[in-house]
ChimeraX commands (.cxc) that place a marker at each C-alpha (Angstrom):
marker #1 position -29.93,-2.53,33.04 radius 0.5
marker #1 position -29.34,-3.94,29.57 radius 0.5
marker #1 position -30.84,-2.29,26.52 radius 0.5
marker #1 position -33.10,-4.58,24.53 radius 0.5
marker #1 position -31.88,-5.53,21.08 radius 0.5
marker #1 position -33.07,-2.88,18.64 radius 0.5
marker #1 position -33.61,-0.17,21.28 radius 0.5
marker #1 position -31.51,2.98,21.32 radius 0.5
marker #1 position -30.01,4.19,24.60 radius 0.5
marker #1 position -29.03,7.85,24.92 radius 0.5
marker #1 position -26.77,8.90,27.80 radius 0.5
marker #1 position -26.16,12.58,28.46 radius 0.5
marker #1 position -22.50,12.34,29.42 radius 0.5
marker #1 position -22.38,16.09,30.00 radius 0.5
marker #1 position -24.86,18.96,29.73 radius 0.5
marker #1 position -22.85,22.13,30.44 radius 0.5
marker #1 position -22.26,24.80,27.83 radius 0.5
marker #1 position -19.15,26.96,27.41 radius 0.5
marker #1 position -19.56,28.82,30.71 radius 0.5
marker #1 position -17.45,29.14,33.85 radius 0.5
marker #1 position -20.18,28.06,36.21 radius 0.5
marker #1 position -20.89,24.42,37.06 radius 0.5
marker #1 position -23.36,22.57,39.19 radius 0.5
marker #1 position -23.66,18.94,40.27 radius 0.5
marker #1 position -26.29,18.47,37.57 radius 0.5
marker #1 position -24.32,20.26,34.83 radius 0.5
marker #1 position -20.63,19.62,35.39 radius 0.5
marker #1 position -19.14,18.35,32.11 radius 0.5
marker #1 position -19.27,19.86,28.63 radius 0.5
marker #1 position -22.26,18.64,26.66 radius 0.5
marker #1 position -21.82,15.26,24.98 radius 0.5
marker #1 position -24.22,12.46,24.11 radius 0.5
marker #1 position -23.49,8.72,23.96 radius 0.5
marker #1 position -25.67,6.79,21.53 radius 0.5
marker #1 position -25.78,3.02,22.11 radius 0.5
marker #1 position -27.37,0.80,19.48 radius 0.5
marker #1 position -26.49,-2.88,19.34 radius 0.5
marker #1 position -22.65,-2.92,19.32 radius 0.5
marker #1 position -22.28,0.79,18.57 radius 0.5
marker #1 position -21.20,3.34,21.18 radius 0.5
marker #1 position -21.19,6.64,19.32 radius 0.5
marker #1 position -20.22,9.80,21.16 radius 0.5
marker #1 position -21.58,13.07,19.78 radius 0.5
marker #1 position -19.18,15.92,20.57 radius 0.5
marker #1 position -16.08,15.81,22.74 radius 0.5
marker #1 position -15.30,19.12,24.43 radius 0.5
marker #1 position -12.39,20.21,26.57 radius 0.5
marker #1 position -13.73,18.51,29.71 radius 0.5
marker #1 position -13.39,15.12,28.00 radius 0.5
marker #1 position -9.67,15.40,27.28 radius 0.5
marker #1 position -7.99,12.26,28.64 radius 0.5
marker #1 position -11.30,10.56,29.50 radius 0.5
marker #1 position -12.12,8.76,26.27 radius 0.5
marker #1 position -10.69,5.42,27.35 radius 0.5
marker #1 position -13.28,5.18,30.11 radius 0.5
marker #1 position -16.11,6.00,27.71 radius 0.5
marker #1 position -14.81,3.56,25.07 radius 0.5
marker #1 position -16.60,5.06,22.06 radius 0.5
marker #1 position -16.58,3.07,18.83 radius 0.5
marker #1 position -16.89,6.37,16.94 radius 0.5
marker #1 position -17.10,10.10,17.66 radius 0.5
marker #1 position -19.25,12.54,15.68 radius 0.5
marker #1 position -18.76,16.32,15.93 radius 0.5
marker #1 position -21.35,19.05,15.47 radius 0.5
marker #1 position -18.74,21.79,15.07 radius 0.5
marker #1 position -15.22,22.85,16.04 radius 0.5
marker #1 position -15.73,25.06,19.11 radius 0.5
marker #1 position -13.56,23.95,22.08 radius 0.5
marker #1 position -16.52,22.84,24.20 radius 0.5
marker #1 position -17.46,20.42,21.42 radius 0.5
marker #1 position -14.12,19.31,19.97 radius 0.5
marker #1 position -11.10,20.17,22.14 radius 0.5
marker #1 position -11.26,16.83,23.94 radius 0.5
marker #1 position -9.61,15.50,20.77 radius 0.5
marker #1 position -6.58,17.79,21.06 radius 0.5
marker #1 position -4.39,14.76,21.82 radius 0.5
marker #1 position -6.07,12.42,19.36 radius 0.5
marker #1 position -8.83,9.82,19.51 radius 0.5
marker #1 position -8.96,6.04,20.04 radius 0.5
marker #1 position -11.58,5.56,17.31 radius 0.5
marker #1 position -12.76,7.03,14.00 radius 0.5
marker #1 position -13.95,10.63,14.21 radius 0.5
marker #1 position -16.63,11.96,11.87 radius 0.5
marker #1 position -17.15,15.64,11.06 radius 0.5
marker #1 position -18.05,17.92,8.18 radius 0.5
marker #1 position -15.33,19.28,5.91 radius 0.5
marker #1 position -15.78,22.74,7.44 radius 0.5
marker #1 position -15.11,21.32,10.91 radius 0.5
marker #1 position -12.03,19.40,9.77 radius 0.5
marker #1 position -10.69,22.58,8.17 radius 0.5
marker #1 position -10.76,24.25,11.60 radius 0.5
marker #1 position -9.33,21.18,13.37 radius 0.5
marker #1 position -6.66,20.46,10.75 radius 0.5
marker #1 position -3.86,20.52,13.34 radius 0.5
marker #1 position -5.51,18.01,15.70 radius 0.5
marker #1 position -3.64,14.68,15.79 radius 0.5
marker #1 position -6.68,12.58,14.88 radius 0.5
marker #1 position -5.40,9.67,12.79 radius 0.5
marker #1 position -8.73,8.29,11.54 radius 0.5
marker #1 position -10.61,11.28,10.12 radius 0.5
marker #1 position -13.84,10.68,8.25 radius 0.5
marker #1 position -15.99,13.27,6.54 radius 0.5
marker #1 position -19.76,13.52,6.86 radius 0.5
marker #1 position -21.41,15.12,3.82 radius 0.5
marker #1 position -24.06,17.79,4.25 radius 0.5
marker #1 position -27.69,16.89,3.60 radius 0.5
marker #1 position -26.92,13.21,2.93 radius 0.5
marker #1 position -27.28,10.23,5.26 radius 0.5
marker #1 position -24.14,8.58,6.59 radius 0.5
marker #1 position -24.47,5.21,8.33 radius 0.5
marker #1 position -22.08,4.56,11.22 radius 0.5
marker #1 position -22.33,1.06,12.73 radius 0.5
marker #1 position -26.01,0.84,11.91 radius 0.5
marker #1 position -26.86,4.39,13.06 radius 0.5
marker #1 position -27.78,6.91,10.35 radius 0.5
marker #1 position -26.62,10.52,10.67 radius 0.5
marker #1 position -27.78,13.34,8.43 radius 0.5
marker #1 position -25.96,16.64,8.90 radius 0.5
marker #1 position -28.09,19.74,8.37 radius 0.5
marker #1 position -26.36,23.15,8.36 radius 0.5
marker #1 position -27.57,25.61,11.00 radius 0.5
marker #1 position -26.64,29.16,11.96 radius 0.5
marker #1 position -24.46,29.45,15.06 radius 0.5
marker #1 position -20.91,30.57,14.25 radius 0.5
marker #1 position -19.04,31.92,11.24 radius 0.5
marker #1 position -15.62,30.63,12.30 radius 0.5
marker #1 position -16.90,27.21,13.34 radius 0.5
marker #1 position -19.86,26.31,11.10 radius 0.5
marker #1 position -22.26,24.02,12.93 radius 0.5
marker #1 position -24.69,21.30,11.96 radius 0.5
marker #1 position -27.57,19.54,13.63 radius 0.5
marker #1 position -27.94,15.81,13.19 radius 0.5
marker #1 position -31.02,13.81,12.31 radius 0.5
marker #1 position -30.13,10.49,13.92 radius 0.5
marker #1 position -31.97,7.26,13.14 radius 0.5
marker #1 position -31.50,3.70,14.35 radius 0.5
marker #1 position -34.11,1.04,13.85 radius 0.5
marker #1 position -37.43,2.85,14.19 radius 0.5
marker #1 position -36.08,5.53,16.58 radius 0.5
marker #1 position -35.44,9.07,15.32 radius 0.5
marker #1 position -34.11,12.10,17.15 radius 0.5
marker #1 position -32.55,15.44,16.29 radius 0.5
marker #1 position -29.42,16.62,18.11 radius 0.5
marker #1 position -28.71,20.36,18.03 radius 0.5
marker #1 position -26.77,21.59,21.08 radius 0.5
marker #1 position -25.69,24.94,19.57 radius 0.5
marker #1 position -27.98,26.98,17.34 radius 0.5
marker #1 position -28.93,30.54,16.53 radius 0.5
marker #1 position -31.29,29.66,13.69 radius 0.5
marker #1 position -32.57,26.38,12.25 radius 0.5
marker #1 position -33.51,26.87,8.58 radius 0.5
marker #1 position -36.82,25.30,7.56 radius 0.5
marker #1 position -37.66,23.70,10.93 radius 0.5
marker #1 position -40.79,21.95,9.67 radius 0.5
marker #1 position -38.67,20.12,7.09 radius 0.5
marker #1 position -35.63,19.54,9.32 radius 0.5
marker #1 position -37.66,18.10,12.20 radius 0.5
marker #1 position -40.22,16.14,10.21 radius 0.5
marker #1 position -41.08,12.75,11.76 radius 0.5
marker #1 position -38.67,13.27,14.68 radius 0.5
marker #1 position -39.55,11.54,17.96 radius 0.5
marker #1 position -37.46,13.77,20.21 radius 0.5
marker #1 position -35.70,17.10,19.72 radius 0.5
marker #1 position -32.52,17.57,21.79 radius 0.5
marker #1 position -31.67,21.24,21.71 radius 0.5
marker #1 position -29.64,24.21,22.94 radius 0.5
marker #1 position -30.15,25.17,26.59 radius 0.5
marker #1 position -27.85,28.19,26.60 radius 0.5
marker #1 position -30.75,30.52,27.35 radius 0.5
marker #1 position -34.43,30.03,28.16 radius 0.5
marker #1 position -36.32,33.21,27.23 radius 0.5
marker #1 position -33.74,35.91,26.49 radius 0.5
marker #1 position -32.37,35.66,22.96 radius 0.5
marker #1 position -28.59,35.45,22.56 radius 0.5
marker #1 position -28.79,35.78,18.77 radius 0.5
marker #1 position -26.99,38.60,17.04 radius 0.5
marker #1 position -25.91,39.30,13.49 radius 0.5
marker #1 position -22.36,39.29,12.22 radius 0.5
marker #1 position -21.71,40.09,8.59 radius 0.5
marker #1 position -25.42,39.56,7.99 radius 0.5
marker #1 position -25.49,36.06,9.50 radius 0.5
marker #1 position -27.22,35.03,12.73 radius 0.5
marker #1 position -24.79,33.75,15.35 radius 0.5
marker #1 position -25.11,32.79,19.00 radius 0.5
marker #1 position -27.94,30.94,20.70 radius 0.5
marker #1 position -31.68,30.84,20.15 radius 0.5
marker #1 position -33.64,30.66,23.41 radius 0.5
marker #1 position -35.54,27.54,24.41 radius 0.5
marker #1 position -38.81,29.39,23.87 radius 0.5
marker #1 position -37.95,29.81,20.15 radius 0.5
marker #1 position -36.85,26.21,19.76 radius 0.5
marker #1 position -40.16,25.05,21.20 radius 0.5
marker #1 position -41.88,27.01,18.45 radius 0.5
marker #1 position -39.77,25.14,15.86 radius 0.5
marker #1 position -40.86,21.86,17.40 radius 0.5
marker #1 position -44.51,22.89,17.38 radius 0.5
marker #1 position -44.27,23.84,13.71 radius 0.5
marker #1 position -42.91,20.38,12.89 radius 0.5
marker #1 position -45.30,18.46,15.14 radius 0.5
marker #1 position -42.55,17.30,17.52 radius 0.5
marker #1 position -44.05,16.50,20.92 radius 0.5
marker #1 position -40.97,15.78,23.07 radius 0.5
marker #1 position -37.95,17.99,23.69 radius 0.5
marker #1 position -34.90,17.82,25.92 radius 0.5
marker #1 position -32.42,20.64,26.39 radius 0.5
marker #1 position -28.69,20.23,26.95 radius 0.5
marker #1 position -25.62,22.51,26.58 radius 0.5
marker #1 position -27.02,24.48,29.50 radius 0.5
marker #1 position -26.05,28.09,30.07 radius 0.5
marker #1 position -25.86,30.21,33.19 radius 0.5
marker #1 position -29.61,30.84,33.29 radius 0.5
marker #1 position -30.11,27.13,33.98 radius 0.5
marker #1 position -26.89,26.12,35.73 radius 0.5
marker #1 position -27.05,28.88,38.36 radius 0.5
marker #1 position -30.79,28.72,38.97 radius 0.5
marker #1 position -32.74,26.50,41.35 radius 0.5
marker #1 position -33.20,23.24,39.39 radius 0.5
marker #1 position -36.85,22.74,40.32 radius 0.5
marker #1 position -37.79,26.31,39.42 radius 0.5
marker #1 position -36.09,26.11,36.02 radius 0.5
marker #1 position -37.58,22.70,35.25 radius 0.5
marker #1 position -41.05,24.05,36.03 radius 0.5
marker #1 position -40.49,27.08,33.78 radius 0.5
marker #1 position -39.43,24.95,30.80 radius 0.5
marker #1 position -42.37,22.57,31.26 radius 0.5
marker #1 position -44.76,25.52,31.41 radius 0.5
marker #1 position -43.36,27.12,28.26 radius 0.5
marker #1 position -43.60,23.79,26.45 radius 0.5
marker #1 position -47.19,23.05,27.51 radius 0.5
marker #1 position -48.35,26.09,25.54 radius 0.5
marker #1 position -47.38,24.14,22.40 radius 0.5
marker #1 position -48.53,20.73,23.63 radius 0.5
marker #1 position -44.91,19.61,24.06 radius 0.5
marker #1 position -43.42,17.53,26.87 radius 0.5
marker #1 position -40.05,19.16,27.59 radius 0.5
marker #1 position -37.36,18.89,30.22 radius 0.5
marker #1 position -33.78,19.87,30.97 radius 0.5
marker #1 position -31.15,17.13,30.74 radius 0.5
marker #1 position -28.70,16.50,33.57 radius 0.5
marker #1 position -25.29,14.85,33.46 radius 0.5
marker #1 position -25.77,11.09,33.52 radius 0.5
marker #1 position -29.43,11.07,32.44 radius 0.5
marker #1 position -30.37,8.08,30.28 radius 0.5
marker #1 position -33.20,7.73,27.81 radius 0.5
marker #1 position -34.37,4.58,26.01 radius 0.5
marker #1 position -35.95,4.98,22.58 radius 0.5
marker #1 position -37.86,1.86,21.52 radius 0.5
marker #1 position -36.70,0.45,18.21 radius 0.5
marker #1 position -37.09,-2.78,16.32 radius 0.5
marker #1 position -37.19,-5.90,18.41 radius 0.5
marker #1 position -36.65,-8.36,15.53 radius 0.5
marker link #1:1,2 radius 0.2
marker link #1:2,3 radius 0.2
marker link #1:3,4 radius 0.2
marker link #1:4,5 radius 0.2
marker link #1:5,6 radius 0.2
marker link #1:6,7 radius 0.2
marker link #1:7,8 radius 0.2
marker link #1:8,9 radius 0.2
marker link #1:9,10 radius 0.2
marker link #1:10,11 radius 0.2
marker link #1:11,12 radius 0.2
marker link #1:12,13 radius 0.2
marker link #1:13,14 radius 0.2
marker link #1:14,15 radius 0.2
marker link #1:15,16 radius 0.2
marker link #1:16,17 radius 0.2
marker link #1:17,18 radius 0.2
marker link #1:18,19 radius 0.2
marker link #1:19,20 radius 0.2
marker link #1:20,21 radius 0.2
marker link #1:21,22 radius 0.2
marker link #1:22,23 radius 0.2
marker link #1:23,24 radius 0.2
marker link #1:24,25 radius 0.2
marker link #1:25,26 radius 0.2
marker link #1:26,27 radius 0.2
marker link #1:27,28 radius 0.2
marker link #1:28,29 radius 0.2
marker link #1:29,30 radius 0.2
marker link #1:30,31 radius 0.2
marker link #1:31,32 radius 0.2
marker link #1:32,33 radius 0.2
marker link #1:33,34 radius 0.2
marker link #1:34,35 radius 0.2
marker link #1:35,36 radius 0.2
marker link #1:36,37 radius 0.2
marker link #1:37,38 radius 0.2
marker link #1:38,39 radius 0.2
marker link #1:39,40 radius 0.2
marker link #1:40,41 radius 0.2
marker link #1:41,42 radius 0.2
marker link #1:42,43 radius 0.2
marker link #1:43,44 radius 0.2
marker link #1:44,45 radius 0.2
marker link #1:45,46 radius 0.2
marker link #1:46,47 radius 0.2
marker link #1:47,48 radius 0.2
marker link #1:48,49 radius 0.2
marker link #1:49,50 radius 0.2
marker link #1:50,51 radius 0.2
marker link #1:51,52 radius 0.2
marker link #1:52,53 radius 0.2
marker link #1:53,54 radius 0.2
marker link #1:54,55 radius 0.2
marker link #1:55,56 radius 0.2
marker link #1:56,57 radius 0.2
marker link #1:57,58 radius 0.2
marker link #1:58,59 radius 0.2
marker link #1:59,60 radius 0.2
marker link #1:60,61 radius 0.2
marker link #1:61,62 radius 0.2
marker link #1:62,63 radius 0.2
marker link #1:63,64 radius 0.2
marker link #1:64,65 radius 0.2
marker link #1:65,66 radius 0.2
marker link #1:66,67 radius 0.2
marker link #1:67,68 radius 0.2
marker link #1:68,69 radius 0.2
marker link #1:69,70 radius 0.2
marker link #1:70,71 radius 0.2
marker link #1:71,72 radius 0.2
marker link #1:72,73 radius 0.2
marker link #1:73,74 radius 0.2
marker link #1:74,75 radius 0.2
marker link #1:75,76 radius 0.2
marker link #1:76,77 radius 0.2
marker link #1:77,78 radius 0.2
marker link #1:78,79 radius 0.2
marker link #1:79,80 radius 0.2
marker link #1:80,81 radius 0.2
marker link #1:81,82 radius 0.2
marker link #1:82,83 radius 0.2
marker link #1:83,84 radius 0.2
marker link #1:84,85 radius 0.2
marker link #1:85,86 radius 0.2
marker link #1:86,87 radius 0.2
marker link #1:87,88 radius 0.2
marker link #1:88,89 radius 0.2
marker link #1:89,90 radius 0.2
marker link #1:90,91 radius 0.2
marker link #1:91,92 radius 0.2
marker link #1:92,93 radius 0.2
marker link #1:93,94 radius 0.2
marker link #1:94,95 radius 0.2
marker link #1:95,96 radius 0.2
marker link #1:96,97 radius 0.2
marker link #1:97,98 radius 0.2
marker link #1:98,99 radius 0.2
marker link #1:99,100 radius 0.2
marker link #1:100,101 radius 0.2
marker link #1:101,102 radius 0.2
marker link #1:102,103 radius 0.2
marker link #1:103,104 radius 0.2
marker link #1:104,105 radius 0.2
marker link #1:105,106 radius 0.2
marker link #1:106,107 radius 0.2
marker link #1:107,108 radius 0.2
marker link #1:108,109 radius 0.2
marker link #1:109,110 radius 0.2
marker link #1:110,111 radius 0.2
marker link #1:111,112 radius 0.2
marker link #1:112,113 radius 0.2
marker link #1:113,114 radius 0.2
marker link #1:114,115 radius 0.2
marker link #1:115,116 radius 0.2
marker link #1:116,117 radius 0.2
marker link #1:117,118 radius 0.2
marker link #1:118,119 radius 0.2
marker link #1:119,120 radius 0.2
marker link #1:120,121 radius 0.2
marker link #1:121,122 radius 0.2
marker link #1:122,123 radius 0.2
marker link #1:123,124 radius 0.2
marker link #1:124,125 radius 0.2
marker link #1:125,126 radius 0.2
marker link #1:126,127 radius 0.2
marker link #1:127,128 radius 0.2
marker link #1:128,129 radius 0.2
marker link #1:129,130 radius 0.2
marker link #1:130,131 radius 0.2
marker link #1:131,132 radius 0.2
marker link #1:132,133 radius 0.2
marker link #1:133,134 radius 0.2
marker link #1:134,135 radius 0.2
marker link #1:135,136 radius 0.2
marker link #1:136,137 radius 0.2
marker link #1:137,138 radius 0.2
marker link #1:138,139 radius 0.2
marker link #1:139,140 radius 0.2
marker link #1:140,141 radius 0.2
marker link #1:141,142 radius 0.2
marker link #1:142,143 radius 0.2
marker link #1:143,144 radius 0.2
marker link #1:144,145 radius 0.2
marker link #1:145,146 radius 0.2
marker link #1:146,147 radius 0.2
marker link #1:147,148 radius 0.2
marker link #1:148,149 radius 0.2
marker link #1:149,150 radius 0.2
marker link #1:150,151 radius 0.2
marker link #1:151,152 radius 0.2
marker link #1:152,153 radius 0.2
marker link #1:153,154 radius 0.2
marker link #1:154,155 radius 0.2
marker link #1:155,156 radius 0.2
marker link #1:156,157 radius 0.2
marker link #1:157,158 radius 0.2
marker link #1:158,159 radius 0.2
marker link #1:159,160 radius 0.2
marker link #1:160,161 radius 0.2
marker link #1:161,162 radius 0.2
marker link #1:162,163 radius 0.2
marker link #1:163,164 radius 0.2
marker link #1:164,165 radius 0.2
marker link #1:165,166 radius 0.2
marker link #1:166,167 radius 0.2
marker link #1:167,168 radius 0.2
marker link #1:168,169 radius 0.2
marker link #1:169,170 radius 0.2
marker link #1:170,171 radius 0.2
marker link #1:171,172 radius 0.2
marker link #1:172,173 radius 0.2
marker link #1:173,174 radius 0.2
marker link #1:174,175 radius 0.2
marker link #1:175,176 radius 0.2
marker link #1:176,177 radius 0.2
marker link #1:177,178 radius 0.2
marker link #1:178,179 radius 0.2
marker link #1:179,180 radius 0.2
marker link #1:180,181 radius 0.2
marker link #1:181,182 radius 0.2
marker link #1:182,183 radius 0.2
marker link #1:183,184 radius 0.2
marker link #1:184,185 radius 0.2
marker link #1:185,186 radius 0.2
marker link #1:186,187 radius 0.2
marker link #1:187,188 radius 0.2
marker link #1:188,189 radius 0.2
marker link #1:189,190 radius 0.2
marker link #1:190,191 radius 0.2
marker link #1:191,192 radius 0.2
marker link #1:192,193 radius 0.2
marker link #1:193,194 radius 0.2
marker link #1:194,195 radius 0.2
marker link #1:195,196 radius 0.2
marker link #1:196,197 radius 0.2
marker link #1:197,198 radius 0.2
marker link #1:198,199 radius 0.2
marker link #1:199,200 radius 0.2
marker link #1:200,201 radius 0.2
marker link #1:201,202 radius 0.2
marker link #1:202,203 radius 0.2
marker link #1:203,204 radius 0.2
marker link #1:204,205 radius 0.2
marker link #1:205,206 radius 0.2
marker link #1:206,207 radius 0.2
marker link #1:207,208 radius 0.2
marker link #1:208,209 radius 0.2
marker link #1:209,210 radius 0.2
marker link #1:210,211 radius 0.2
marker link #1:211,212 radius 0.2
marker link #1:212,213 radius 0.2
marker link #1:213,214 radius 0.2
marker link #1:214,215 radius 0.2
marker link #1:215,216 radius 0.2
marker link #1:216,217 radius 0.2
marker link #1:217,218 radius 0.2
marker link #1:218,219 radius 0.2
marker link #1:219,220 radius 0.2
marker link #1:220,221 radius 0.2
marker link #1:221,222 radius 0.2
marker link #1:222,223 radius 0.2
marker link #1:223,224 radius 0.2
marker link #1:224,225 radius 0.2
marker link #1:225,226 radius 0.2
marker link #1:226,227 radius 0.2
marker link #1:227,228 radius 0.2
marker link #1:228,229 radius 0.2
marker link #1:229,230 radius 0.2
marker link #1:230,231 radius 0.2
marker link #1:231,232 radius 0.2
marker link #1:232,233 radius 0.2
marker link #1:233,234 radius 0.2
marker link #1:234,235 radius 0.2
marker link #1:235,236 radius 0.2
marker link #1:236,237 radius 0.2
marker link #1:237,238 radius 0.2
marker link #1:238,239 radius 0.2
marker link #1:239,240 radius 0.2
marker link #1:240,241 radius 0.2
marker link #1:241,242 radius 0.2
marker link #1:242,243 radius 0.2
marker link #1:243,244 radius 0.2
marker link #1:244,245 radius 0.2
marker link #1:245,246 radius 0.2
marker link #1:246,247 radius 0.2
marker link #1:247,248 radius 0.2
marker link #1:248,249 radius 0.2
marker link #1:249,250 radius 0.2
marker link #1:250,251 radius 0.2
view
């Protein structure tokens, strides 16, 4: 099915976090393909995607951070420009990526008609991470597959249509402090509270951890929906291959 001109198509290429377990719904490392007009922008490219980029044919790749499950698919280079923050490029300085482009923090960067704004989040000290406010036409979403803490959620998520977040854990927190900084993964239940604070009414969770991957899919989907309903949010768990159309301009 073709995407109407002006609409944004999101394809969850992969939805698995950095865990050993896999399932038929969560097989590949988390990555998102954003299609808007002629653009095919891949967000993140983990180890599982090494050698598979030709089939995806991205026109650009954008990285959230330098952990292997988000960037090691570029260990042999990339067939297109790759965008990342300076902190991420510092970690990946030995990767043979010929067309490196830097995304500034807190400022919008337009890539083939799609606007990305990188907002720093707490997740790792060695591989500083960002979440992206992504806008194309009238569609707006926030992509944050790895997060321990999102500073100022009401500001970061303002006027966002859909929040795409970290599914590493559902209820049990995996946040700890290292040198006074929060690292790890905030549970889905906390991220739903961020969305409620900002008035976001739709959420999808990717980068799934063992609590989701090893559980019965229907049971886990029901749990996430129930937790979200408390805040008036429609939430679900993404699966590999899921597609979502965000209506945009039709002119």
